[in-house]
C-alpha positions in Angstrom: 2.4 -14.1 13.6 3.1 -12.5 10.5 5.1 -9.1 10.6 5.5 -6.5 7.6 8.9 -4.8 7.2 10.5 -2.2 5.0 14.1 -2.9 3.9 15.9 -0.3 2.4 19.7 0.0 1.3 21.7 2.8 0.0 25.3 3.5 -1.2 26.3 0.0 -1.5 28.0 0.5 -5.1 30.7 1.9 -6.9 30.7 3.0 -10.6 31.9 -0.4 -11.7 29.9 -2.6 -9.5 26.4 -4.0 -9.6 23.9 -1.2 -8.7 22.1 -0.9 -5.2 18.8 -2.1 -6.9 20.6 -5.4 -7.9 22.0 -5.7 -4.5 18.6 -5.5 -2.8 17.3 -8.0 -5.3 19.9 -10.5 -4.2 19.3 -10.1 -0.8 15.7 -10.6 -1.1 16.5 -13.8 -3.1 18.8 -15.1 0.0 16.1 -14.3 2.4 13.7 -16.3 0.6 16.2 -19.1 0.2 16.9 -19.0 3.7 13.1 -19.3 4.4 13.2 -16.0 6.5 10.9 -13.9 4.4 9.4 -13.0 1.2 10.2 -9.7 -0.4 7.9 -7.7 -2.8 8.8 -5.4 -5.7 11.5 -2.8 -5.3 11.0 0.8 -5.4 13.9 3.6 -6.2 13.7 6.8 -4.1 15.5 9.9 -5.6 17.1 11.9 -3.0 18.6 15.3 -3.1 21.4 16.1 -5.4 23.7 18.6 -3.7 27.5 19.2 -3.7 27.8 18.5 0.2 26.2 15.0 -0.4 28.4 12.1 -1.6 27.0 9.5 -3.8 27.7 7.1 -6.7 25.8 8.3 -9.4 22.3 9.5 -8.7 21.9 9.6 -4.9 18.9 7.3 -4.8 18.2 4.5 -2.4 16.2 1.1 -2.9 13.5 -0.4 -0.7 11.2 -3.4 -0.7 8.3 -4.6 1.5 9.1 -8.1 3.4 6.8 -10.3 5.2 8.3 -12.7 7.9 7.4 -14.3 11.0 10.7 -13.5 12.6 11.8 -9.8 12.1 14.9 -10.0 14.4 16.4 -13.0 12.4 15.6 -11.0 9.0 17.6 -7.7 10.4 20.6 -10.0 11.7 20.5 -11.8 8.1 20.6 -8.7 6.3 23.4 -7.1 8.4 25.7 -10.0 8.0 24.8 -10.5 4.3 25.5 -6.7 3.6 28.9 -6.8 5.1 30.0 -9.1 2.5 28.1 -7.8 -0.4 29.0 -4.2 -0.8 31.5 -2.8 -3.2 35.0 -1.7 -2.0 35.1 1.9 -1.0 31.2 2.4 -0.7 29.3 3.6 2.3 26.9 1.3 2.7 23.9 1.8 5.1 20.8 -0.5 6.0 17.4 0.4 7.5 14.9 -2.2 8.6 11.6 -0.7 9.6 8.4 -2.4 11.0 5.6 0.1 10.4 3.2 -1.4 12.7 5.5 -0.7 15.6 6.3 2.9 14.9 5.6 5.6 17.9 5.6 8.4 15.4 5.0 7.5 11.8 5.0 11.1 10.7 8.3 11.7 11.9 9.7 9.0 9.5 7.4 10.3 6.5 9.0 13.8 7.4 12.6 12.4 7.3 11.9 11.0 4.0 10.4 14.3 2.5 13.3 16.2 3.9 16.1 14.0 2.3 14.4 15.2 -1.1 14.8 18.9 -0.1 17.8 19.7 2.1 21.1 17.9 3.3 20.8 15.6 6.2 23.4 14.1 8.3 23.9 10.8 10.2 23.3 12.3 13.3 19.8 13.3 12.2 19.2 9.7 11.2 20.7 8.3 14.4 18.4 10.8 16.5 15.3 9.5 14.9 16.3 5.9 15.4 16.8 6.4 19.2 13.3 7.3 19.5 12.0 4.4 17.6 14.2 1.8 18.9 11.4 -0.9 18.6 10.5 0.0 15.1 13.8 1.0 13.4 16.9 -1.0 13.0 19.6 1.2 11.3 23.3 0.1 10.6 26.4 1.1 8.8 28.2 -1.3 6.8 31.6 0.2 5.5 33.3 3.5 4.7 31.7 6.3 6.1 28.4 4.9 6.7 26.9 7.6 5.1 24.3 5.2 3.3 22.2 5.4 6.5 20.7 8.6 5.6 19.3 7.4 2.5 18.5 4.0 3.7 16.2 5.6 6.4 14.6 8.1 4.0 13.9 5.6 1.6 11.9 3.6 4.2 9.7 6.9 5.0 9.2 7.4 1.2 8.0 3.9 0.6 5.9 4.0 3.7 4.2 7.2 2.2 3.2 5.2 -0.9 3.6 8.3 -3.2 7.2 8.2 -4.1 9.5 6.8 -6.6 9.8 4.3 -9.6 9.4 0.5 -9.5 12.6 -1.3 -10.4 12.3 -3.0 -14.0 10.3 -2.5 -16.7 7.0 -3.8 -18.5 7.9 -5.2 -21.9 5.2 -5.5 -24.7 4.9 -9.2 -26.1 4.7 -7.6 -29.5 5.5 -4.1 -30.0 2.5 -2.0 -30.9 -0.1 -4.5 -29.2 -3.4 -2.9 -27.8 -4.5 -3.7 -24.4 -7.1 -2.4 -21.9 -5.7 -1.7 -18.5 -7.3 -4.6 -17.1 -5.3 -6.9 -19.6 -2.1 -5.1 -18.7 -2.7 -5.4 -15.3 -3.1 -9.1 -15.5 0.4 -9.5 -16.8 1.8 -8.6 -13.5 4.1 -5.9 -12.6 1.6 -3.1 -12.5 -1.5 -2.4 -10.5 -3.1 0.4 -12.3 -2.8 2.8 -15.2 -3.1 6.3 -15.2 -2.9 9.6 -17.2 -0.1 12.1 -16.6 -2.5 14.1 -14.2 -3.0 11.0 -12.1 -6.4 10.0 -13.4 -7.2 6.3 -13.7 -7.9 5.8 -17.4 -11.2 4.0 -18.2 -11.7 0.4 -18.2 -12.4 0.3 -22.1 -9.1 2.4 -22.7 -7.1 1.1 -25.5 -3.4 1.0 -24.6 -0.9 1.0 -27.3 2.3 -0.8 -26.0 5.2 0.4 -28.2 8.0 0.2 -25.9 9.3 -1.0 -22.6 7.1 1.0 -19.9 8.3 2.2 -16.6 5.9 2.0 -13.6 5.8 4.4 -11.0 4.7 4.3 -7.1 1.7 6.0 -6.0 -0.9 5.3 -3.6 0.8 2.2 -2.8 0.5 1.1 -6.3 2.7 0.0 -9.3 1.2 2.6 -12.0 1.9 2.5 -15.6 1.5 6.0 -17.3 -0.1 6.6 -20.4 -0.9 9.8 -22.8 -3.5 10.3 -25.1 -3.1 9.9 -28.9 -4.8 11.4 -32.0 -6.6 8.2 -32.7 -8.0 7.9 -29.5 -6.1 5.2 -28.0 -3.1 5.9 -25.5 0.5 5.3 -25.5 2.2 3.7 -22.4 5.3 5.9 -21.4 8.5 4.9 -21.1 11.1 6.0 -18.6 12.4 8.8 -21.1 9.0 9.9 -21.8 7.5 10.2 -18.3 7.0 14.1 -17.1 10.0 15.4 -15.0 7.8 15.5 -12.0 7.0 11.9 -12.0 10.6 10.9 -12.0 11.6 12.1 -8.5 
């Protein structure tokens, strides 16, 4: 029987080590090599920036969806692998969630939203886990283990389908090329193209692909964002050009 899991990690890095997104990417590759599970794209979830919250650079967690026939083995492998993969001095946390087994889905979603708005504690995270033992596996992997807060929150935000940015960028084959939304989606890495107000572009829209484009995660889709040009075409937006409200 196939199971769907969410795997999220937080605070695995230091200022001079590979970032948490790269760590998760390597973990997913190892799961695939071992034949334990297949990961999907990675999403980055921005959490609250606050003086009382320790973080390496931006206080964000990284999450992916994994399909597997053996959830217990995936969790055990992730725990063992992270013990040897995290940077010295980091405070890593891991969260593995099986959404179909959640007793109270809304509580996890609320935890994710709260982590963007106020300071949470490890006890807040463990309290939720104690009530969801069948669905949520939370673990600390060094230092203070403070990363469990962001790891649990990241799973809630990924589960919402309405938060974060996708790891990686879409690159034009030739800067300035013109594509329709369907042609862009056919290249992979993006599922839809919207305007900055969240409205899907018409099928016949002409997208001018000048520079790398950063997809966001909305309605469980990887979404490229575009803005209108004076000539009636649309410019695909880079990370630097995305409106601030779409970056959080």
